[in-house]
N, C-alpha and C positions, 0 to 999 in steps of 0.2 A: 512681451515675451514672458516676463514673469506672471503675468495673469494667467497665461496660457498654461504654464508649468503648475499652477496651483489649481487650476481646473482639472487638469490632467490627473494629478495625484489625488485630488477629493474624488474624482470618479473611480480611480483605481481602488482607493480605500473602501469606498462604498460598495463597490462589486465585490471585494474581498469579504467584507462583513456579511453581506447577503448570501453569498456562495458558501460560506462556512457556518451558517445556522445549523442549530441542533434540532432540527424539525424531524422527529422520526415518524411521523405520521405517513410519509410518503413510501409506499412499499418499493421494495427492491424489484428490479425489472427482471433480473436473472439470478438464479440460485445455482451456484457452480461449485463442484467439488471436484479436486484433483486427486488422482491416485499414482503413486509413483512406484516403479519396480527398480530400484536401485542395483545395478550390476556393474562389475568390472571385467569386461570380456565375458567370459561364462560363470564367473563367480558372484554369487549374491552378495551384497554389502550389508552388513547387520550392524547398525550404529549402537554402540554400547554393548556389545556381544562380548563373548568370553575371550576372543582373540583380538579384542579392540586394545589399541594402545593409548586410548585416552586416560588422562590422569582421573582418579577417583577422589 
């Protein structure tokens, strides 16, 4: 049972190292851009606007 645990953790660690490699030569499959229109009912929400209550 102990040998099985060692094999499992070794396989897990090897898989993690391979999947986290920094090989940037592989192109990204999708290029996605998100746009948001922030509103509260019919009022637009402007973050950092003149009426904002955030501390400066």
